[in-house]
C-alpha positions in Angstrom: -80.8 12.9 -73.1 -77.9 10.3 -73.3 -75.4 12.8 -71.9 -77.3 13.3 -68.6 -76.4 9.9 -67.0 -72.8 10.5 -68.0 -72.9 14.0 -66.4 -74.4 12.6 -63.3 -71.8 9.9 -63.1 -69.1 12.5 -63.6 -70.4 14.7 -60.7 -70.7 11.7 -58.5 -67.0 10.8 -59.1 -66.1 14.5 -58.6 -67.9 14.5 -55.2 -66.0 11.3 -54.2 -62.8 13.0 -55.2 -63.7 16.1 -53.2 -64.5 14.0 -50.1 -61.2 12.1 -50.5 -59.3 15.4 -50.9 -61.0 16.8 -47.7 -60.2 13.6 -45.8 -56.6 13.7 -47.0 -56.3 17.3 -46.0 -57.8 16.5 -42.5 -55.4 13.6 -42.2 -52.3 15.8 -42.9 -53.7 18.6 -40.7 -54.1 16.1 -37.8 -50.6 14.7 -38.4 -49.2 18.2 -38.4 -51.1 19.0 -35.2 -49.8 15.7 -33.6 -46.2 16.3 -34.6 -45.9 20.1 -34.2 -48.1 20.7 -31.2 -48.8 17.6 -29.1 -45.3 16.0 -29.5 -43.3 19.1 -30.4 -40.8 18.8 -27.5 -40.1 15.1 -28.2 -39.5 15.5 -31.9 -37.6 18.7 -31.4 -35.3 16.9 -29.1 -34.9 14.0 -31.6 -34.1 16.6 -34.3 -31.4 18.2 -32.2 -30.0 14.8 -31.3 -29.5 14.0 -35.0 -26.7 16.6 -35.1 -25.9 17.6 -31.5 -24.4 15.7 -28.6 -23.7 16.9 -25.1 -20.8 15.3 -23.3 -20.8 15.8 -19.5 -17.6 16.9 -17.7 -17.9 15.7 -14.1 -16.7 18.3 -11.5 -14.2 17.1 -8.9 -15.7 16.7 -5.5 -14.2 18.9 -2.8 -11.5 17.4 -0.6 -12.0 16.6 3.1 -9.0 17.3 5.4 -8.2 16.8 9.0 -7.2 19.8 11.2 -3.5 19.2 10.1 -4.4 19.3 6.4 -4.1 15.6 5.9 -6.3 14.2 3.1 -9.2 12.1 4.4 -11.3 12.2 1.2 -10.1 13.2 -2.3 -10.4 12.1 -5.9 -8.7 9.9 -8.5 -9.1 9.7 -12.3 -11.5 7.1 -13.4 -12.7 6.0 -16.9 -16.3 5.3 -17.7 -17.6 3.5 -20.8 -20.8 5.2 -21.9 -23.3 4.6 -24.7 -25.3 7.2 -26.7 -28.9 6.2 -27.8 -29.4 8.8 -30.6 -29.2 6.2 -33.4 -31.5 3.7 -31.7 -35.1 3.6 -30.6 -34.3 2.6 -27.0 -31.4 1.7 -24.6 -32.3 -2.0 -25.1 -31.7 -1.7 -28.8 -28.4 0.2 -28.3 -27.2 -2.5 -25.9 -28.1 -5.2 -28.4 -26.0 -3.5 -31.0 -22.8 -3.8 -28.9 -23.5 -7.1 -27.3 -21.1 -9.1 -29.4 -18.3 -6.5 -29.0 -18.8 -5.3 -25.4 -20.9 -7.7 -23.4 -22.3 -6.4 -20.1 -22.8 -8.1 -16.8 -26.5 -8.7 -15.9 -26.5 -6.1 -13.1 -24.9 -3.5 -15.5 -27.5 -4.0 -18.2 -30.3 -3.7 -15.6 -28.9 -0.5 -14.3 -28.7 1.0 -17.8 -32.3 0.0 -18.6 -33.5 1.6 -15.4 -31.7 4.8 -16.2 -33.1 5.0 -19.7 -36.2 7.0 -18.9 -34.6 9.4 -16.4 -31.5 10.4 -18.4 -32.1 12.8 -21.4 -31.6 11.3 -24.8 -28.7 13.5 -25.7 -26.8 12.4 -22.7 -24.9 9.1 -22.5 -25.6 6.2 -20.2 -22.7 4.8 -18.3 -22.5 1.1 -19.0 -19.3 0.3 -17.1 -17.8 2.5 -14.5 -14.2 2.5 -13.4 -13.2 0.6 -16.6 -9.8 -1.0 -16.9 -7.1 0.4 -19.3 -7.6 -2.7 -21.4 -11.3 -2.0 -21.8 -10.6 1.7 -22.6 -8.2 0.7 -25.3 -10.7 -1.8 -26.7 -13.4 0.8 -27.1 -11.1 3.5 -28.5 -9.7 1.0 -31.1 -13.3 0.3 -32.4 -14.6 3.9 -32.3 -15.1 4.0 -36.1 -17.3 0.9 -36.0 -19.1 1.8 -32.8 -19.3 5.6 -32.6 -22.1 5.4 -30.1 -19.6 4.2 -27.5 -17.4 6.7 -25.7 -14.8 6.8 -23.0 -15.3 9.6 -20.4 -12.9 10.6 -17.7 -14.5 11.1 -14.3 -13.0 12.0 -10.9 -13.8 9.1 -8.6 -14.0 9.5 -4.9 -11.0 8.2 -3.0 -10.6 7.6 0.7 -6.9 7.0 1.2 -7.1 5.7 4.7 -10.0 3.3 3.9 -11.9 2.6 7.2 -10.4 5.5 9.1 -13.4 7.5 10.6 -15.6 6.1 7.8 -19.0 6.5 9.5 -18.1 10.1 10.4 -16.7 11.1 6.9 -19.4 9.1 5.1 -19.6 8.0 1.5 -21.3 9.0 -1.8 -23.8 7.3 -4.0 -26.2 8.0 -6.9 -29.0 10.4 -6.3 -32.0 8.4 -5.1 -35.6 8.9 -6.4 -36.6 10.5 -3.0 -33.6 12.8 -3.1 -34.6 13.9 -6.7 -37.9 15.2 -5.2 -36.1 17.0 -2.4 -35.7 20.8 -3.0 -32.3 20.6 -1.4 -31.1 18.6 -4.4 -32.8 20.7 -7.1 -29.5 21.5 -8.9 -28.7 17.8 -9.3 -29.9 15.3 -11.9 -30.4 11.6 -12.1 -27.1 9.7 -12.0 -25.3 12.4 -10.0 -23.3 11.3 -7.0 -24.2 12.9 -3.7 -23.2 12.3 0.0 -25.2 9.5 1.6 -23.7 9.6 5.2 -21.6 11.6 7.5 -19.8 14.8 6.5 -20.3 13.9 2.8 -24.0 14.2 3.3 -24.2 17.1 5.7 -21.9 19.3 3.6 -22.8 18.0 0.2 -23.7 21.5 -0.9 -20.1 22.6 -0.3 -18.4 19.4 -1.5 -20.4 18.9 -4.8 -19.0 20.9 -7.6 -20.9 22.1 -10.7 -20.5 19.8 -13.8 -19.3 21.2 -17.1 -20.2 20.1 -20.6 -19.1 20.0 -24.2 -21.7 20.6 -27.0 -20.6 18.7 -30.1 -21.8 18.6 -33.6 -21.9 15.0 -34.9 -22.5 13.4 -38.2 -25.1 10.7 -39.1 -22.7 8.0 -37.8 -22.4 9.7 -34.5 -18.8 10.8 -34.9 -17.8 14.3 -33.8 -17.5 17.0 -36.5 -16.6 19.9 -34.3 -17.1 21.4 -30.8 -19.7 24.1 -30.7 -19.5 25.1 -27.0 -17.7 24.2 -23.8 -18.4 24.9 -20.2 -15.6 24.0 -17.8 -16.6 22.2 -14.5 -16.3 24.0 -11.2 -14.7 21.9 -8.5 -16.3 21.5 -5.0 -15.1 23.4 -1.9 -12.5 22.0 0.4 -13.6 21.1 3.9 -11.3 21.1 6.9 -12.5 19.1 10.0 -11.6 19.3 13.7 -10.5 15.7 13.6 -7.0 14.6 14.4 -6.4 11.7 12.1 -3.3 10.6 14.0 -5.2 10.2 17.2 -8.2 8.8 15.4 -6.0 6.1 13.8 -4.4 5.2 17.2 -7.8 4.9 19.0 -9.2 2.7 16.2 -6.2 0.4 16.7 -7.2 0.1 20.4 -10.6 -1.1 19.3 -9.3 -3.9 17.0 -11.5 -6.9 17.5 -13.9 -5.0 19.7 -17.3 -3.4 19.1 -17.9 0.0 20.5 -17.3 3.7 20.2 -15.1 6.5 21.5 -15.4 10.3 21.5 -12.6 12.8 22.2 -14.0 16.3 22.6 -12.8 19.8 23.5 -14.8 20.9 26.6 -14.0 24.5 25.9 -15.4 24.6 22.4 -17.3 21.4 21.5 -14.8 20.6 18.7 -14.7 16.8 18.0 -11.1 15.7 18.0 -11.8 12.0 17.4 -15.0 10.0 16.8 -14.4 6.2 16.6 -16.7 3.5 15.5 -15.9 -0.2 15.7 -16.6 -2.1 13.5 -16.4 0.3 10.5 -16.4 0.0 6.7 -14.4 1.0 3.7 -16.2 3.8 1.9 -14.2 3.1 -1.3 -16.6 0.2 -1.8 -19.3 2.7 -2.6 -17.3 4.6 -5.1 -18.2 1.9 -7.7 -21.2 -0.2 -8.4 -21.5 -3.2 -6.2 -22.8 -6.4 -7.7 -25.5 -8.4 -5.9 -22.8 -10.8 -4.8 -20.7 -7.9 -3.5 -23.6 -6.6 -1.5 -24.3 -10.0 0.0 -20.7 -10.4 1.0 -20.6 -6.9 2.5 -23.9 -7.3 4.4 -22.9 -10.7 5.7 -19.7 -9.5 7.2 -20.3 -8.8 11.0 -17.4 -6.4 11.1 -18.8 -4.0 8.5 -21.2 -1.4 9.8 -22.7 1.8 8.4 -23.9 2.8 11.8 -22.2 5.8 13.6 -22.4 4.3 17.1 -21.5 7.7 18.6 -24.8 9.3 17.5 -27.0 6.5 16.2 -26.8 3.7 18.7 -28.5 4.1 22.1 -27.1 2.5 25.3 -27.9 2.5 29.0 -25.2 4.7 30.7 -24.9 2.5 33.8 -23.0 4.0 36.7 -21.7 6.9 34.6 -25.2 8.3 35.1 -24.6 8.6 38.8 -22.8 11.9 38.1 -26.1 13.3 36.9 -27.8 12.1 40.1 -25.1 13.7 42.2 -25.6 17.0 40.5 -29.3 17.0 40.8 -29.2 15.9 44.5 -26.8 18.7 45.4 -28.8 21.3 43.4 -32.1 20.2 45.0 -30.5 20.0 48.4 -31.7 16.4 49.1 -28.2 15.6 50.3 -25.1 17.5 51.2 -21.6 16.4 50.4 -20.7 15.3 53.9 -24.0 13.5 54.8 -23.5 9.8 55.1 -25.7 6.9 54.2 -25.1 3.3 55.1 -24.5 0.5 52.5 -25.0 -3.0 53.7 -24.6 -4.5 50.2 -28.3 -4.2 49.5 -31.3 -2.1 50.4 -35.1 -2.8 50.5 -37.2 -0.2 48.8 -40.8 -0.5 47.8 -40.8 -4.2 49.1 -38.0 -5.0 46.7 -34.3 -5.9 47.3 -31.9 -3.7 45.3 -28.3 -4.9 45.4 -24.9 -3.1 45.4 -22.0 -4.5 43.3 -20.1 -4.7 46.6 -21.7 -7.8 48.2 -20.3 -7.0 51.7 -21.4 -3.3 51.4 -19.4 -0.1 51.5 -20.4 0.9 55.1 -20.9 4.6 55.7 -20.8 6.5 52.4 -20.7 10.2 51.7 -20.8 11.8 48.2 -17.1 11.5 47.6 -17.0 7.8 48.5 -20.2 7.2 46.7 -18.7 8.5 43.4 -15.2 7.0 43.9 -16.5 3.5 44.7 -19.7 3.8 42.6 -22.0 2.7 45.5 -25.3 1.6 44.2 -27.1 1.8 47.5 -26.1 5.4 48.0 -27.5 6.5 44.6 -30.6 4.3 45.0 -31.5 6.6 47.9 -30.7 9.8 46.1 -32.8 8.7 43.2 -35.7 7.9 45.5 -35.5 11.3 47.1 -35.3 13.1 43.7 -38.0 11.3 41.8 -38.1 10.4 38.1 -39.3 13.8 36.9 -36.6 15.9 38.6 -34.0 13.4 37.3 -35.3 13.8 33.8 -35.3 17.6 34.0 -31.6 17.7 35.0 -30.7 15.1 32.5 -32.2 17.1 29.6 -30.5 20.3 30.9 -27.2 18.6 30.9 -27.5 17.2 27.4 -28.7 13.6 28.0 -31.7 12.2 26.2 -31.7 15.2 23.7 -30.0 15.6 20.4 -26.7 17.4 20.6 -27.1 19.2 17.3 -23.8 17.8 15.9 -23.3 18.5 12.2 -23.9 14.8 11.2 -27.1 13.2 9.8 -29.3 10.7 11.5 -28.5 11.6 15.1 -30.9 9.9 17.6 -32.4 11.6 20.6 -32.2 8.9 23.3 -34.5 8.6 26.3 -34.8 9.6 29.9 -38.0 7.9 31.1 -40.7 9.5 33.2 -44.1 8.5 34.5 -45.7 10.6 31.7 -43.6 8.9 29.1 -44.6 5.4 30.3 -48.3 6.4 30.4 -48.2 7.8 26.9 -46.0 5.0 25.4 -47.4 1.9 27.1 -50.6 3.0 28.8 -49.2 1.8 32.2 -48.6 3.5 35.5 -45.0 4.2 36.7 -43.6 1.7 39.2 -41.7 3.6 41.9 -39.0 0.9 41.7 -38.3 2.0 38.2 -36.9 5.3 39.6 -34.4 3.3 41.6 -33.1 1.6 38.4 -33.0 5.0 36.6 -30.8 6.4 39.4 -28.0 4.1 38.4 -28.4 4.5 34.7 -30.4 1.4 34.1 -34.0 0.6 33.2 -35.2 2.5 30.1 -32.5 5.1 30.2 -30.9 5.4 26.7 -28.1 7.8 25.6 -25.5 8.1 22.9 -21.7 8.3 23.5 -21.7 11.9 22.1 -24.4 12.9 24.6 -22.2 11.6 27.4 -19.2 13.6 26.0 -21.3 16.8 26.0 -22.5 16.0 29.6 -18.9 15.5 30.9 -17.8 18.6 29.1 -20.3 20.7 31.1 -19.0 19.2 34.3 -15.4 20.0 33.2 -16.0 23.6 32.0 -18.2 24.8 34.7 -21.7 24.3 33.3 -21.6 25.4 29.6 -23.3 23.1 27.0 -21.5 23.5 23.7 -22.9 22.2 20.5 -20.4 19.6 19.2 -19.1 20.2 15.7 -16.7 18.7 13.1 -16.5 21.5 10.5 -13.5 23.8 11.1 -13.6 25.8 7.8 -14.5 25.8 4.1 -12.0 26.9 1.5 -12.1 27.4 -2.3 -9.7 25.9 -4.8 -7.4 29.0 -4.3 -7.2 28.4 -0.6 -9.3 31.3 0.4 -11.4 30.7 3.5 -15.1 31.1 2.7 -16.6 29.8 6.0 -14.9 29.5 9.4 -16.8 27.7 12.1 -17.0 29.0 15.7 -18.1 27.4 18.9 -21.8 27.6 19.6 -23.2 27.7 23.1 -26.4 25.8 23.4 -27.0 26.9 27.0 -25.3 28.0 30.2 -26.4 26.3 33.4 -26.8 28.2 36.6 -25.4 25.7 39.1 -24.3 26.3 42.6 -20.5 26.9 42.7 -20.0 23.9 45.1 -22.0 21.4 43.0 -19.6 20.8 40.2 -16.6 21.2 42.5 -17.8 18.3 44.6 -18.6 16.1 41.6 -15.3 16.8 40.0 -13.6 16.0 43.3 -15.3 12.6 43.3 -14.3 12.0 39.7 -10.7 12.7 40.5 -10.9 10.1 43.3 -12.3 7.5 40.8 -8.9 7.5 39.0 -6.5 8.7 41.6 -7.8 7.4 45.0 -8.1 3.7 44.5 -11.5 4.1 42.8 -13.2 2.0 40.1 -11.3 3.8 37.3 -7.8 3.4 38.6 -6.8 1.4 35.5 -7.1 4.7 33.5 -4.4 6.4 35.6 -1.4 7.7 33.6 1.7 9.1 35.2 2.0 12.8 34.7 -1.6 13.4 33.7 -3.9 14.6 36.3 -7.3 13.3 35.1 -10.8 12.7 36.5 -13.3 10.1 35.4 -16.1 7.8 36.1 -16.7 4.2 35.1 -20.0 2.5 34.2 -21.1 -1.0 33.8 -24.5 -1.1 32.0 -26.3 -4.4 32.5 -28.3 -5.8 29.6 -30.0 -8.5 31.6 -30.8 -8.9 35.3 -28.0 -10.5 37.5 -30.4 -12.4 39.7 -29.5 -15.9 40.8 -25.8 -15.2 41.2 -25.2 -15.4 37.5 -22.0 -13.4 36.8 -21.5 -11.3 33.7 -18.8 -13.7 32.4 -21.3 -16.6 32.5 -23.7 -14.9 30.1 -23.5 -15.3 26.3 -21.2 -12.6 24.8 -24.0 -10.5 23.3 -25.8 -10.3 26.7 -22.8 -9.2 28.7 -22.8 -5.6 30.1 -21.6 -2.6 28.2 -18.4 -1.0 29.6 -18.1 2.8 30.0 -15.5 5.3 31.0 -16.0 9.0 30.9 -13.4 11.6 32.0 -11.5 14.8 31.4 -8.0 16.2 31.8 -6.1 18.1 33.1 -8.1 18.3 36.3 -7.5 22.0 37.1 -7.7 23.3 33.5 -9.7 20.7 31.4 -8.9 20.8 27.7 -10.0 17.3 26.6 -12.9 15.0 27.4 -12.7 11.2 26.6 -15.7 8.9 26.4 -15.1 5.2 25.8 -17.8 2.5 25.3 -17.0 -1.2 24.8 -20.1 -3.1 23.8 -20.5 -6.3 25.9 -17.1 -5.5 27.4 -18.1 -6.3 31.0 -17.0 -4.0 33.8 -16.2 -0.4 32.8 -13.2 -0.3 35.1 -11.7 -3.4 33.5 -12.6 -3.0 29.8 -13.0 0.7 29.1 -10.8 2.5 31.7 -7.5 1.1 30.3 -8.4 2.2 26.7 -9.3 5.7 28.0 -6.0 6.0 29.8 -4.1 5.2 26.6 -6.2 7.8 24.7 -5.3 10.5 27.3 -1.7 9.6 27.1 -1.7 9.7 23.2 -3.5 13.0 23.2 -1.0 14.8 25.4 2.0 13.1 23.7 0.6 14.5 20.4 0.3 17.9 21.9 3.9 17.9 23.1 5.0 16.7 19.7 3.1 19.6 18.0 4.7 22.1 20.3 8.2 20.8 19.6 7.5 21.0 15.9 6.1 24.5 16.2 2.7 23.4 15.0 -0.5 24.7 16.6 -2.5 22.1 18.4 -6.3 21.6 17.9 -7.0 22.8 21.5 -5.1 26.1 20.7 -7.0 26.5 17.4 -10.2 25.9 19.2 -9.4 28.6 21.9 -8.5 31.1 19.1 -11.8 30.4 17.4 -13.6 30.8 20.7 -11.9 34.1 21.3 -12.8 35.3 17.8 -16.4 34.2 18.4 -16.7 36.0 21.7 -15.3 39.2 20.1 -17.9 39.0 17.4 
């Protein structure tokens, strides 16, 4: 009887032990499930990091050359100080470990912490890019004490001519969060450098190489034991452009201290020979991290601009638009070349007085005189007879108010206003007087300098709209041509034979017959052109352009081509707030024509093919294909 309580007590303790054993088993089972199933990938990665390290080998970015083969964008060796996080719980702890030895600037520490989650744990975080040789020596000398620090050699982008053609060539920067989500960037990872503007962005898929890597075995201190595997980087492709860097550099010097743009284009192919933006910027600034102070200084400088004015800025074309009105009027037979209209210096239309720039008037004006002297009253009447919709139709056919399709990002469309546009945009009826303003390139008309170059090319070549382009060819590191670009015809216009003949004749008179563009005249070069003065504010009350604040003065245009009989180059010049086109833009255009043909003669003497010759060869190949 006395044994029964002891037996019962024993069984009670045994049950408790059984329950504890079951609980302990369940605990280990849950832990096993947690480690091996739920967080298998994470702990597997940590396990690998304990003995493996992957060192990235950056691929050199492809070079960008002008048509002569001169380097516009290349690479230089750069040293990065990087930190591995394998021995630490976080990047913050890793940075704390090196704080006394290698202190970081606040913006560097912030960038590292932001990259902590996006960069894999077995890859290093760059804590200082483009390090000095002194910093490199410091890290290498303390490698035993700080094995989690390393020095990595990286090819850094170099633009040897700094601001030369910068908005056209572009710059590179780290892959943004939006770009990471873009399928076009699927082969890139966080921290990679990709094109952000210009040719660098458009042809990033050619220029970006494929990074290599070294898989190392490391010990518990993070020091390399041996190399397990190595994949060599594949350099990017070399791109040759249609740009002539010599002419580009000269034109940019003509714009020193000015704001504006210029385009030099082959009317027989659409090849862009020069694309000038002023002000510009130095893309080398973006090859390294800019501090907050650096960004503030850059953004505060009025003569730095990331805008490509040739395709991104919109301007009223002013009197250069009269060439379009002349073409439409002749095609629609609302006027013939010899018909004369009288200019008294102003005209009353729709109970409103519209002035001509010649206060005393031009007298009797035919088409030739109307173009040569840019008579507003003559073109007011042509615009009235055509109407806004017919003007817009011809403008779009001739490349105005539509994207050109150039191989550059962020091109804007522009605007040729119509009654339907105003109704949809503003909910207002069209005022007939607006058509009169449109007829001289004012009002809501907005175009880009490149659109004007395409338009003038069509006049010069007989009515063919070419898609402008910059890419000449793509080559590999062995010099083998992988891609060769050819001229692309957007459309061919069926215009009456006499239409363009009469317009070209008037353009010839603008430069050679005491017209508004006489300052563009150059001895020995038979050129044709048209000036434009695009007002930004009304000139009512007798207020001259020179009396206005500088930022409200008119934009100055000159558009033209040469030689007259066999056009091979189109030049468009825009000087922002420059005043009269004949005064501010025409002299610059004349110097550009002179430099172009001088360069052509120099190339012939040296036995080197000119760009126009190369373009003709490409055009011939394209037509045969």
